[in-house]
C-alpha positions, 0 to 999 in steps of 0.5 A: 477513474484511478485506483488507490492502493495503500501499503502497510510497512512492517510485515508487508513491504520489503523495507519493513521490520519484519520485511514483507513480500511487497518489493520496491519494484511492485510499488513502482509498478503500481505507480506505472499502472496509474494507481494512486499510491501511498503508505498507511502504517503505525510508523510515524509519518516522517519515518514513512516519508524517509523510507520513500525518499531514501528509495526515490519514490514519490508517494501521493500520501503517507498517513497513519493507518487509523486515518485512512478515512482522510485519504478517501476524502482527499482522493477520488478513486474507483477502488480503495485498497489497503494491503497489510498483514495484521487484523489491525490493518484489516480493521482500519481498512474495512472501517474506512471503506477500503478493500483489505488485501492480506499480503500473505494470501493475495497475489492477483493485483496487476501491480504484483506481477512484474515482467516475466512473472506468471499468474499462478 
């Protein structure tokens, strides 16, 4: 069964304001590994979609993070994860049954390692 990862934008992704440590290559790697991928942010959905379209990335979902329950209802997955950088990211993830990954400290997901990277 598939795994699902939801990305916050600001403070989490390279395209955020402020920029975060998750690169476009990491997002694409998650897709290559078979993850269901999407973004869940405070940014309006059309703005989120614009980021992905600008970089040619097809997302499975784009939604506001307080609506993560709708993602869980729409997609069947083995695991549901949301990666972000704030207490609000964690609150909404946990509230909706997602595992919360803190971008500042979490480094162990397979999609986070690109060719040539070493696990520390």
